Residue, then its C-alpha position, 0 to 999 in steps of 0.5 A: x570285457x577285460x579292462x585294458x588299464x588294469x592289464x597295463x597296471x598288472x606289470x605282465x607283458x601283453x602280447x597283441x596280434x594285429x587284425x584287419x577284418x571281423x573274421x581275423x578278429x574272431x580267430x584271434x579271440x578263439x585261440x585265446x588272445x585277450x586284446x587285439x589291434x586293428x592295423x592301419x596297414x592291414x586295413x589299407x592293404x585289404x580294403x584297397x590293395x594299397x600300402x600304408x601310405x596315407x590312403x585310408x582316412x577316418x571313414x575307413x578306420x571307423x567303419x572297420x573298427x565298428x565291424x571288428x568290435x561287433x564281432x568280438x567280446x575282447x578289447x580292440x585298440x585301433x590304429x588311428x594314424x595321425x588322427x586325419x587332421x588337426x586336434x579337432x579331427x582327433x577329438x571327433x575321431x576318438x568319440x566316433x571310435x569309442x562309440x563304435x566299441x573300440x577300447x583305445x587308440x594309437x595316435x602318431x606324430x607323423x606329418x600327413x600323408x603318413x606311411x608305415x613306421x618301418x618305411x623311409x621318408x617319414x616326417x614328424x610334426x612339431x611336438x607342440x602340435x602333437x601335444x595339442x592333438x594328444x590333449x584333444x584325444x584325452x579330453x574326447x574320451x568318455x571313459x577313463x578306461x579308454x586307453x591312448x597310446x602316444x606314438x612318435x616316429x622321431x627316431x628316424x628323423x631326429x634320432x633316438x634321444x629326441x624320440x625319447x624326449x618326445x616320449x617323455x613329454x607324451x607321458x607327461x601330457x597324459x598318454x596311457x602308454x608310450x610308443x617309440x617307433x622303429x628302434x634299430x637295435x636291442x641296445x636302442x630298445x634297452x635305452x628306451x626301457x631305461x629312459x621311460x618308466x611306464x607302459x611301453x610298446x614294442x612293435x614286432x614286424x617280420x622283416x622290419x627295422x626293429x629286431x624281433x625278440x620274445x615277449x619275455x626278453x622285451x618285458x625285461x627291457x621294460x616293454x609292456x605291450x608286445x605288438x605283432x601288427x602284421x603277422x596275420x596279414x603276412x601269414x594269410x598272404x603267404x597261404x593265399x599265394x601258395x594255394x592259388x599257385x597250386x590251383x593255377x598249376x594243377x587245377x585242384x587244391x587237393x594237395x592242401x586238404x590238410x592245410x585248410x579248415x573244412x566247411x564245417x569247421x569254418x561254419x562253427x567259427x562264424x557261429x552258424x549253429x547259433x544262427x540256425x537256432x535263432x532262425x528256428x526261434x523266429x520261424x513262421x509256423x503255418x496254422x491249419 
């Protein structure tokens, strides 16, 4: 498996899609992505049909990570929200996620119940409390290759300068990468890149608070991890709504024949031929 820390040290931008289920992860791997991100918003939306508003907990996060990590052979970074409790909760969560096959986590400093970083009404905990949680995450990992991304949502509550100060403190504590969530302009992103030397995350959400930009442009600003956490969720929602509207309106999906994979293509994606061979291998042969 690809080593994430080696990738971060390479100096090249890493574009990472968000996934929320095993089939989405397999598709991301098939089209060539070397790393993927288990999105908390996608997990909440697809498991419960509810927003990223503090509805999922450690159980849902770990269970989903286990399914996704088993489905692919590339590193998966898991959105672990706030760690779902105190420093001890974070310590336990990191051990469970690493045992489930995850290669890293994002850990944020919001006050629970948290919400999507591009929503209003967020609050953050004291930096001292977050430092304890971040330290617990660092201590809990069994492998030094397991990466820990420290996210702060303080831009919305305390302003950009304080958010950068939190980012610098998180780097000093030992985070492998720093994530200042939801800067509101290119100038703010450039300021983050100039102020914090080391791996940085740019979070690209279609319609979110941060302007979309290319991986090349973001890398020039100082960002190493270019995250698109909700693109798959939004695209799948768009496609599902359109085909279901067509089915409701006309009673058939014939118009969408060229816009969907066919039965055989999908079976190849889920590796049906491999399981047919396995079935043959273990097939009982009746003796005369």
